[in-house]
PDB file of N, CA, C and O in Angstrom:
ATOM      1  N   MET A   1       0.810  -1.188   0.000  1.00  0.00           N
ATOM      2  CA  MET A   1       0.000   0.000   0.000  1.00  0.00           C
ATOM      3  C   MET A   1       0.858   1.257   0.000  1.00  0.00           C
ATOM      4  O   MET A   1       0.507   2.238  -0.656  1.00  0.00           O
ATOM      5  N   ALA A   2       1.948   1.248   0.706  1.00  0.00           N
ATOM      6  CA  ALA A   2       2.798   2.434   0.807  1.00  0.00           C
ATOM      7  C   ALA A   2       3.343   2.852  -0.555  1.00  0.00           C
ATOM      8  O   ALA A   2       3.378   4.040  -0.874  1.00  0.00           O
ATOM      9  N   ILE A   3       3.761   1.892  -1.344  1.00  0.00           N
ATOM     10  CA  ILE A   3       4.348   2.216  -2.649  1.00  0.00           C
ATOM     11  C   ILE A   3       3.301   2.795  -3.584  1.00  0.00           C
ATOM     12  O   ILE A   3       3.553   3.805  -4.241  1.00  0.00           O
ATOM     13  N   GLU A   4       2.130   2.172  -3.655  1.00  0.00           N
ATOM     14  CA  GLU A   4       1.078   2.664  -4.531  1.00  0.00           C
ATOM     15  C   GLU A   4       0.696   4.091  -4.152  1.00  0.00           C
ATOM     16  O   GLU A   4       0.480   4.942  -5.015  1.00  0.00           O
ATOM     17  N   CYS A   5       0.618   4.332  -2.866  1.00  0.00           N
ATOM     18  CA  CYS A   5       0.281   5.659  -2.376  1.00  0.00           C
ATOM     19  C   CYS A   5       1.336   6.670  -2.794  1.00  0.00           C
ATOM     20  O   CYS A   5       1.007   7.763  -3.255  1.00  0.00           O
ATOM     21  N   PHE A   6       2.579   6.315  -2.637  1.00  0.00           N
ATOM     22  CA  PHE A   6       3.667   7.239  -2.918  1.00  0.00           C
ATOM     23  C   PHE A   6       3.783   7.520  -4.408  1.00  0.00           C
ATOM     24  O   PHE A   6       4.170   8.621  -4.802  1.00  0.00           O
ATOM     25  N   LYS A   7       3.455   6.548  -5.231  1.00  0.00           N
ATOM     26  CA  LYS A   7       3.525   6.724  -6.678  1.00  0.00           C
ATOM     27  C   LYS A   7       2.424   7.642  -7.201  1.00  0.00           C
ATOM     28  O   LYS A   7       2.554   8.216  -8.283  1.00  0.00           O
ATOM     29  N   ASN A   8       1.357   7.780  -6.447  1.00  0.00           N
ATOM     30  CA  ASN A   8       0.221   8.569  -6.890  1.00  0.00           C
ATOM     31  C   ASN A   8       0.652  10.012  -7.141  1.00  0.00           C
ATOM     32  O   ASN A   8       1.099  10.698  -6.222  1.00  0.00           O
ATOM     33  N   LEU A   9       0.521  10.459  -8.355  1.00  0.00           N
ATOM     34  CA  LEU A   9       1.023  11.776  -8.741  1.00  0.00           C
ATOM     35  C   LEU A   9       0.374  12.927  -7.991  1.00  0.00           C
ATOM     36  O   LEU A   9       0.996  13.975  -7.823  1.00  0.00           O
ATOM     37  N   LYS A  10      -0.849  12.758  -7.541  1.00  0.00           N
ATOM     38  CA  LYS A  10      -1.497  13.866  -6.855  1.00  0.00           C
ATOM     39  C   LYS A  10      -0.847  14.157  -5.506  1.00  0.00           C
ATOM     40  O   LYS A  10      -1.149  15.174  -4.883  1.00  0.00           O
ATOM     41  N   TYR A  11       0.041  13.276  -5.050  1.00  0.00           N
ATOM     42  CA  TYR A  11       0.734  13.490  -3.787  1.00  0.00           C
ATOM     43  C   TYR A  11       2.155  14.012  -3.982  1.00  0.00           C
ATOM     44  O   TYR A  11       2.899  14.125  -3.008  1.00  0.00           O
ATOM     45  N   ASN A  12       2.544  14.329  -5.197  1.00  0.00           N
ATOM     46  CA  ASN A  12       3.915  14.755  -5.460  1.00  0.00           C
ATOM     47  C   ASN A  12       4.338  15.995  -4.689  1.00  0.00           C
ATOM     48  O   ASN A  12       5.515  16.137  -4.357  1.00  0.00           O
ATOM     49  N   ASN A  13       3.408  16.893  -4.396  1.00  0.00           N
ATOM     50  CA  ASN A  13       3.763  18.117  -3.689  1.00  0.00           C
ATOM     51  C   ASN A  13       3.762  17.951  -2.183  1.00  0.00           C
ATOM     52  O   ASN A  13       4.112  18.886  -1.463  1.00  0.00           O
ATOM     53  N   PHE A  14       3.382  16.798  -1.694  1.00  0.00           N
ATOM     54  CA  PHE A  14       3.355  16.529  -0.263  1.00  0.00           C
ATOM     55  C   PHE A  14       4.715  16.002   0.190  1.00  0.00           C
ATOM     56  O   PHE A  14       5.447  15.397  -0.592  1.00  0.00           O
ATOM     57  N   SER A  15       5.041  16.235   1.447  1.00  0.00           N
ATOM     58  CA  SER A  15       6.206  15.581   2.032  1.00  0.00           C
ATOM     59  C   SER A  15       5.883  14.096   2.156  1.00  0.00           C
ATOM     60  O   SER A  15       4.727  13.689   2.043  1.00  0.00           O
ATOM     61  N   ALA A  16       6.901  13.307   2.386  1.00  0.00           N
ATOM     62  CA  ALA A  16       6.665  11.873   2.579  1.00  0.00           C
ATOM     63  C   ALA A  16       5.747  11.657   3.773  1.00  0.00           C
ATOM     64  O   ALA A  16       4.893  10.770   3.749  1.00  0.00           O
ATOM     65  N   GLU A  17       5.917  12.456   4.806  1.00  0.00           N
ATOM     66  CA  GLU A  17       5.046  12.354   5.980  1.00  0.00           C
ATOM     67  C   GLU A  17       3.601  12.672   5.603  1.00  0.00           C
ATOM     68  O   GLU A  17       2.677  11.993   6.050  1.00  0.00           O
ATOM     69  N   GLY A  18       3.407  13.700   4.786  1.00  0.00           N
ATOM     70  CA  GLY A  18       2.068  14.064   4.331  1.00  0.00           C
ATOM     71  C   GLY A  18       1.426  12.970   3.506  1.00  0.00           C
ATOM     72  O   GLY A  18       0.229  12.710   3.631  1.00  0.00           O
ATOM     73  N   VAL A  19       2.219  12.327   2.661  1.00  0.00           N
ATOM     74  CA  VAL A  19       1.711  11.210   1.864  1.00  0.00           C
ATOM     75  C   VAL A  19       1.247  10.099   2.790  1.00  0.00           C
ATOM     76  O   VAL A  19       0.181   9.518   2.591  1.00  0.00           O
ATOM     77  N   GLY A  20       2.046   9.809   3.797  1.00  0.00           N
ATOM     78  CA  GLY A  20       1.687   8.767   4.757  1.00  0.00           C
ATOM     79  C   GLY A  20       0.359   9.043   5.429  1.00  0.00           C
ATOM     80  O   GLY A  20      -0.484   8.154   5.548  1.00  0.00           O
ATOM     81  N   TYR A  21       0.173  10.277   5.870  1.00  0.00           N
ATOM     82  CA  TYR A  21      -1.092  10.637   6.522  1.00  0.00           C
ATOM     83  C   TYR A  21      -2.264  10.561   5.551  1.00  0.00           C
ATOM     84  O   TYR A  21      -3.338  10.077   5.909  1.00  0.00           O
ATOM     85  N   LYS A  22      -2.063  11.038   4.323  1.00  0.00           N
ATOM     86  CA  LYS A  22      -3.130  10.977   3.309  1.00  0.00           C
ATOM     87  C   LYS A  22      -3.508   9.539   2.977  1.00  0.00           C
ATOM     88  O   LYS A  22      -4.643   9.262   2.590  1.00  0.00           O
ATOM     89  N   CYS A  23      -2.559   8.633   3.129  1.00  0.00           N
ATOM     90  CA  CYS A  23      -2.785   7.223   2.795  1.00  0.00           C
ATOM     91  C   CYS A  23      -3.242   6.404   3.993  1.00  0.00           C
ATOM     92  O   CYS A  23      -3.406   5.188   3.886  1.00  0.00           O
ATOM     93  N   GLY A  24      -3.449   7.054   5.129  1.00  0.00           N
ATOM     94  CA  GLY A  24      -4.008   6.354   6.266  1.00  0.00           C
ATOM     95  C   GLY A  24      -3.030   5.896   7.323  1.00  0.00           C
ATOM     96  O   GLY A  24      -3.427   5.231   8.281  1.00  0.00           O
ATOM     97  N   TYR A  25      -1.766   6.231   7.177  1.00  0.00           N
ATOM     98  CA  TYR A  25      -0.798   5.884   8.218  1.00  0.00           C
ATOM     99  C   TYR A  25      -0.920   6.913   9.337  1.00  0.00           C
ATOM    100  O   TYR A  25      -1.034   8.111   9.079  1.00  0.00           O
ATOM    101  N   ASN A  26      -0.894   6.438  10.580  1.00  0.00           N
ATOM    102  CA  ASN A  26      -1.102   7.325  11.723  1.00  0.00           C
ATOM    103  C   ASN A  26       0.132   8.102  12.133  1.00  0.00           C
ATOM    104  O   ASN A  26       0.022   9.176  12.725  1.00  0.00           O
ATOM    105  N   THR A  27       1.300   7.575  11.828  1.00  0.00           N
ATOM    106  CA  THR A  27       2.532   8.263  12.205  1.00  0.00           C
ATOM    107  C   THR A  27       3.534   8.209  11.057  1.00  0.00           C
ATOM    108  O   THR A  27       3.467   7.349  10.179  1.00  0.00           O
ATOM    109  N   LYS A  28       4.457   9.150  11.098  1.00  0.00           N
ATOM    110  CA  LYS A  28       5.530   9.192  10.111  1.00  0.00           C
ATOM    111  C   LYS A  28       6.347   7.908  10.181  1.00  0.00           C
ATOM    112  O   LYS A  28       6.698   7.334   9.150  1.00  0.00           O
ATOM    113  N   ALA A  29       6.647   7.463  11.386  1.00  0.00           N
ATOM    114  CA  ALA A  29       7.470   6.265  11.570  1.00  0.00           C
ATOM    115  C   ALA A  29       6.818   5.022  10.978  1.00  0.00           C
ATOM    116  O   ALA A  29       7.494   4.193  10.369  1.00  0.00           O
ATOM    117  N   THR A  30       5.520   4.892  11.155  1.00  0.00           N
ATOM    118  CA  THR A  30       4.806   3.736  10.617  1.00  0.00           C
ATOM    119  C   THR A  30       4.902   3.713   9.093  1.00  0.00           C
ATOM    120  O   THR A  30       5.169   2.669   8.498  1.00  0.00           O
ATOM    121  N   PHE A  31       4.685   4.859   8.472  1.00  0.00           N
ATOM    122  CA  PHE A  31       4.789   4.935   7.015  1.00  0.00           C
ATOM    123  C   PHE A  31       6.212   4.653   6.550  1.00  0.00           C
ATOM    124  O   PHE A  31       6.418   3.846   5.643  1.00  0.00           O
ATOM    125  N   TYR A  32       7.189   5.303   7.158  1.00  0.00           N
ATOM    126  CA  TYR A  32       8.581   5.109   6.766  1.00  0.00           C
ATOM    127  C   TYR A  32       8.998   3.649   6.910  1.00  0.00           C
ATOM    128  O   TYR A  32       9.622   3.086   6.011  1.00  0.00           O
ATOM    129  N   ASN A  33       8.657   3.042   8.035  1.00  0.00           N
ATOM    130  CA  ASN A  33       9.041   1.647   8.260  1.00  0.00           C
ATOM    131  C   ASN A  33       8.388   0.712   7.260  1.00  0.00           C
ATOM    132  O   ASN A  33       9.033  -0.204   6.749  1.00  0.00           O
ATOM    133  N   SER A  34       7.123   0.935   6.981  1.00  0.00           N
ATOM    134  CA  SER A  34       6.408   0.115   6.001  1.00  0.00           C
ATOM    135  C   SER A  34       7.019   0.289   4.615  1.00  0.00           C
ATOM    136  O   SER A  34       7.237  -0.686   3.896  1.00  0.00           O
ATOM    137  N   PHE A  35       7.288   1.519   4.251  1.00  0.00           N
ATOM    138  CA  PHE A  35       7.840   1.809   2.938  1.00  0.00           C
ATOM    139  C   PHE A  35       9.224   1.192   2.780  1.00  0.00           C
ATOM    140  O   PHE A  35       9.519   0.561   1.766  1.00  0.00           O
ATOM    141  N   LYS A  36      10.070   1.378   3.789  1.00  0.00           N
ATOM    142  CA  LYS A  36      11.433   0.841   3.713  1.00  0.00           C
ATOM    143  C   LYS A  36      11.442  -0.678   3.692  1.00  0.00           C
ATOM    144  O   LYS A  36      12.272  -1.287   3.017  1.00  0.00           O
ATOM    145  N   LYS A  37      10.527  -1.288   4.424  1.00  0.00           N
ATOM    146  CA  LYS A  37      10.428  -2.752   4.432  1.00  0.00           C
ATOM    147  C   LYS A  37      10.068  -3.270   3.036  1.00  0.00           C
ATOM    148  O   LYS A  37      10.574  -4.308   2.609  1.00  0.00           O
ATOM    149  N   LEU A  38       9.204  -2.555   2.334  1.00  0.00           N
ATOM    150  CA  LEU A  38       8.765  -2.982   1.007  1.00  0.00           C
ATOM    151  C   LEU A  38       9.775  -2.690  -0.097  1.00  0.00           C
ATOM    152  O   LEU A  38       9.915  -3.474  -1.036  1.00  0.00           O
ATOM    153  N   THR A  39      10.485  -1.553   0.014  1.00  0.00           N
ATOM    154  CA  THR A  39      11.346  -1.124  -1.084  1.00  0.00           C
ATOM    155  C   THR A  39      12.839  -1.242  -0.806  1.00  0.00           C
ATOM    156  O   THR A  39      13.650  -1.279  -1.732  1.00  0.00           O
ATOM    157  N   GLY A  40      13.199  -1.303   0.481  1.00  0.00           N
ATOM    158  CA  GLY A  40      14.610  -1.334   0.830  1.00  0.00           C
ATOM    159  C   GLY A  40      15.248   0.039   0.845  1.00  0.00           C
ATOM    160  O   GLY A  40      16.464   0.156   1.000  1.00  0.00           O
ATOM    161  N   GLU A  41      14.451   1.076   0.686  1.00  0.00           N
ATOM    162  CA  GLU A  41      14.965   2.445   0.725  1.00  0.00           C
ATOM    163  C   GLU A  41      13.941   3.376   1.359  1.00  0.00           C
ATOM    164  O   GLU A  41      12.756   3.052   1.443  1.00  0.00           O
ATOM    165  N   SER A  42      14.407   4.519   1.798  1.00  0.00           N
ATOM    166  CA  SER A  42      13.504   5.481   2.424  1.00  0.00           C
ATOM    167  C   SER A  42      12.635   6.143   1.366  1.00  0.00           C
ATOM    168  O   SER A  42      12.966   6.086   0.181  1.00  0.00           O
ATOM    169  N   PRO A  43      11.533   6.770   1.762  1.00  0.00           N
ATOM    170  CA  PRO A  43      10.720   7.494   0.791  1.00  0.00           C
ATOM    171  C   PRO A  43      11.509   8.576   0.051  1.00  0.00           C
ATOM    172  O   PRO A  43      11.303   8.784  -1.145  1.00  0.00           O
ATOM    173  N   ALA A  44      12.409   9.263   0.755  1.00  0.00           N
ATOM    174  CA  ALA A  44      13.216  10.309   0.115  1.00  0.00           C
ATOM    175  C   ALA A  44      14.138   9.714  -0.953  1.00  0.00           C
ATOM    176  O   ALA A  44      14.274  10.271  -2.042  1.00  0.00           O
ATOM    177  N   GLU A  45      14.763   8.589  -0.638  1.00  0.00           N
ATOM    178  CA  GLU A  45      15.634   7.922  -1.611  1.00  0.00           C
ATOM    179  C   GLU A  45      14.824   7.458  -2.822  1.00  0.00           C
ATOM    180  O   GLU A  45      15.261   7.601  -3.964  1.00  0.00           O
ATOM    181  N   TYR A  46      13.646   6.904  -2.561  1.00  0.00           N
ATOM    182  CA  TYR A  46      12.779   6.427  -3.633  1.00  0.00           C
ATOM    183  C   TYR A  46      12.345   7.580  -4.531  1.00  0.00           C
ATOM    184  O   TYR A  46      12.404   7.475  -5.756  1.00  0.00           O
ATOM    185  N   ARG A  47      11.909   8.680  -3.919  1.00  0.00           N
ATOM    186  CA  ARG A  47      11.441   9.831  -4.690  1.00  0.00           C
ATOM    187  C   ARG A  47      12.571  10.392  -5.546  1.00  0.00           C
ATOM    188  O   ARG A  47      12.358  10.720  -6.713  1.00  0.00           O
ATOM    189  N   LYS A  48      13.752  10.504  -4.985  1.00  0.00           N
ATOM    190  CA  LYS A  48      14.895  11.054  -5.707  1.00  0.00           C
ATOM    191  C   LYS A  48      15.250  10.174  -6.903  1.00  0.00           C
ATOM    192  O   LYS A  48      15.525  10.677  -7.993  1.00  0.00           O
ATOM    193  N   LYS A  49      15.241   8.868  -6.695  1.00  0.00           N
ATOM    194  CA  LYS A  49      15.587   7.915  -7.738  1.00  0.00           C
ATOM    195  C   LYS A  49      14.520   7.830  -8.828  1.00  0.00           C
ATOM    196  O   LYS A  49      14.837   7.577  -9.990  1.00  0.00           O
ATOM    197  N   ASN A  50      13.271   8.039  -8.462  1.00  0.00           N
ATOM    198  CA  ASN A  50      12.167   7.833  -9.401  1.00  0.00           C
ATOM    199  C   ASN A  50      11.465   9.097  -9.849  1.00  0.00           C
ATOM    200  O   ASN A  50      10.342   9.042 -10.350  1.00  0.00           O
ATOM    201  N   SER A  51      12.108  10.221  -9.676  1.00  0.00           N
ATOM    202  CA  SER A  51      11.449  11.470 -10.118  1.00  0.00           C
ATOM    203  C   SER A  51      11.993  11.947 -11.437  1.00  0.00           C
ATOM    204  O   SER A  51      11.553  12.976 -11.951  1.00  0.00           O
TER     205      SER A  51
END
């Protein structure tokens, strides 16, 4: 779920924390941990690599 949410273009102007909240994660840490577990990289690393 974290990856699909982050890929959604309408969230491009949000911080990674904002994306997490918009996608239903209650805390920044929960989103970051879920995202890193799925991708092996932080949301910032993913965004930089895939933008």
